[in-house]
C-alpha positions as a Python dict, from the first residue, in 0.01 Angstrom:
ca = {
    (1, 'M'): (0, 0, 0),
    (2, 'G'): (28, -221, 305),
    (3, 'L'): (-281, -347, 483),
    (4, 'P'): (-316, -334, 859),
    (5, 'D'): (-211, -652, 1037),
    (6, 'D'): (-549, -684, 1213),
    (7, 'T'): (-712, -774, 880),
    (8, 'T'): (-549, -1114, 854),
    (9, 'T'): (-862, -1307, 954),
    (10, 'V'): (-1084, -1097, 730),
    (11, 'K'): (-840, -1144, 437),
    (12, 'R'): (-833, -1523, 505),
    (13, 'E'): (-1220, -1537, 501),
    (14, 'L'): (-1222, -1337, 178),
    (15, 'M'): (-977, -1582, 11),
    (16, 'T'): (-1178, -1875, 120),
    (17, 'A'): (-1505, -1722, -16),
    (18, 'I'): (-1330, -1646, -348),
    (19, 'E'): (-1183, -1996, -375),
    (20, 'N'): (-1514, -2158, -297),
    (21, 'G'): (-1699, -1942, -543),
    (22, 'D'): (-1928, -1818, -264),
    (23, 'I'): (-1912, -1451, -373),
    (24, 'S'): (-1938, -1271, -703),
    (25, 'L'): (-1662, -1067, -856),
    (26, 'G'): (-1827, -746, -751),
    (27, 'Q'): (-1873, -869, -390),
    (28, 'A'): (-1507, -962, -379),
    (29, 'A'): (-1400, -623, -511),
    (30, 'Q'): (-1619, -450, -256),
    (31, 'R'): (-1486, -657, 36),
    (32, 'M'): (-1130, -592, -66),
    (33, 'R'): (-1195, -220, -73),
    (34, 'K'): (-1379, -227, 259),
    (35, 'I'): (-1086, -407, 423),
    (36, 'T'): (-869, -112, 335),
    (37, 'G'): (-1127, 121, 506),
    (38, 'M'): (-1137, 337, 197),
    (39, 'S'): (-1427, 490, 6),
    (40, 'Q'): (-1490, 377, -358),
    (41, 'K'): (-1357, 714, -475),
    (42, 'A'): (-1038, 695, -267),
    (43, 'Y'): (-964, 321, -350),
    (44, 'A'): (-1034, 380, -723),
    (45, 'E'): (-826, 694, -753),
    (46, 'R'): (-540, 642, -509),
    (47, 'I'): (-488, 266, -515),
    (48, 'V'): (-633, 126, -838),
    (49, 'S'): (-595, 430, -1066),
    (50, 'I'): (-935, 390, -1230),
    (51, 'A'): (-1243, 615, -1244),
    (52, 'P'): (-1461, 575, -935),
    (53, 'R'): (-1765, 505, -1155),
    (54, 'I'): (-1585, 202, -1300),
    (55, 'L'): (-1524, 59, -954),
    (56, 'A'): (-1880, 128, -858),
    (57, 'Q'): (-2007, -63, -1163),
    (58, 'I'): (-1776, -358, -1082),
    (59, 'E'): (-1888, -367, -724),
    (60, 'L'): (-2252, -377, -842),
    (61, 'D'): (-2161, -669, -1079),
    (62, 'K'): (-2263, -453, -1370),
    (63, 'G'): (-1922, -364, -1500),
    (64, 'N'): (-1718, -544, -1766),
    (65, 'P'): (-1364, -495, -1628),
    (66, 'T'): (-1049, -575, -1818),
    (67, 'V'): (-798, -824, -1672),
    (68, 'E'): (-571, -526, -1615),
    (69, 'T'): (-838, -349, -1406),
    (70, 'L'): (-902, -663, -1207),
    (71, 'N'): (-532, -705, -1137),
    (72, 'K'): (-520, -344, -1018),
    (73, 'I'): (-811, -405, -776),
    (74, 'G'): (-652, -720, -631),
    (75, 'R'): (-289, -603, -634),
    (76, 'P'): (-291, -475, -267),
    (77, 'F'): (-402, -825, -163),
    (78, 'G'): (-152, -1015, -373),
    (79, 'Y'): (-432, -1141, -603),
    (80, 'T'): (-403, -1169, -984),
    (81, 'V'): (-652, -1288, -1237),
    (82, 'G'): (-613, -1643, -1363),
    (83, 'F'): (-799, -1946, -1463),
    (84, 'V'): (-1000, -2083, -1171),
    (85, 'P'): (-1117, -2446, -1170),
    (86, 'Q'): (-1496, -2493, -1141),
    (87, 'R'): (-1615, -2658, -828),
    (88, 'R'): (-1766, -2996, -879),
    (89, 'R'): (-2113, -3017, -751),
    (90, 'S'): (-2202, -3348, -593),
    (91, 'R'): (-2491, -3530, -756),
    (92, 'L'): (-2753, -3664, -529),
}
């Protein structure tokens, strides 16, 4: 599935928020879905091939998704699951 070209800025903002650890996994999944303009049901069934209730739980940060499921959610955006370095917090 290709994403509309007018989402470039929104996708860039999402990537920055993910890289900076500013949003939760559920928030990231929800933003990705919303960028596509699809409902949870449509994104889950047509794009991700998972049950809509599973996507709903993930978006609420209550799910426990597998790596495979996370990769399916991020696939339209070119995202894959991997190790992410922790941000160092400056000590005052």
